[in-house]
C-alpha positions, 0 to 999 in steps of 0.5 A: 612570574613563575613562568618568567623564572622558569624561562630564565632558568631554562635559558641559563641551563641551555647556555651552560650546556652549550658552553660545556658541550663546546668545551667537551666536544670541540677538541675532538672536532677541531683539527689539530694543527700539529698533525697538519704541519710538516714533520720536524726534521733534524738537519746538520749541514757541513761547509761545502767543498769544491770539485777539482777537474782531473785530466781533460774532464771538466768537473765543477760545483760544490759538495756538502754532507747533509745529515737529516733524521739519522741519514747522511747524504752527499749533496751536490749543488746547483752549479755541479757539472761534469763531462758526459761519460759512460757508467759514471759513479759517485765514489768515496776515496781514501786519499784527499786528492784523486788521480786519473785512475783509482786502484781497487780497495782505495774507494767505495762506490756510493751510487751511479751518477744521477745527472751530469749537472745540477743538484743531486743527493746520494745516501751514505750508508749508515754503516760506512765510517766516513773517517776512512775516506777523504774525498768524493770523486766522479769516476768512470768505472768502464775505463777507470778514469776519474773526472773530478774530485772534492775533499770530503767536507768536515 
């Protein structure tokens, strides 16, 4: 009888240690699902505005401003297209409509145009005050020719 009592006590102890051990050890062994997931992204998106062609250069599509994790981007949609041209740049212009050519001081260049069509993004420098600009334009620096523009989304 004493042997049965000791076996029961041993079995109870083993079960208790296994349970406690599982609680104490398991958290450090199990994967943390938060570490495996995609980081949270704070995103704000403005309404999109449409490009207008200037002169004989066709420019179509829409642009919006996307804010993600403290960075701002100009984002052209999948429907964006513009005519081919040399040294095309994405610029911000002070006026809400942009003529066939632009004057020094009326714009700031953001980046060279990545592609003549399709979705693309351009980083807006954090130190740039967007309230100083009213439109985004596709501009050929070499010949000072505007291909198209869109009012900056608010």
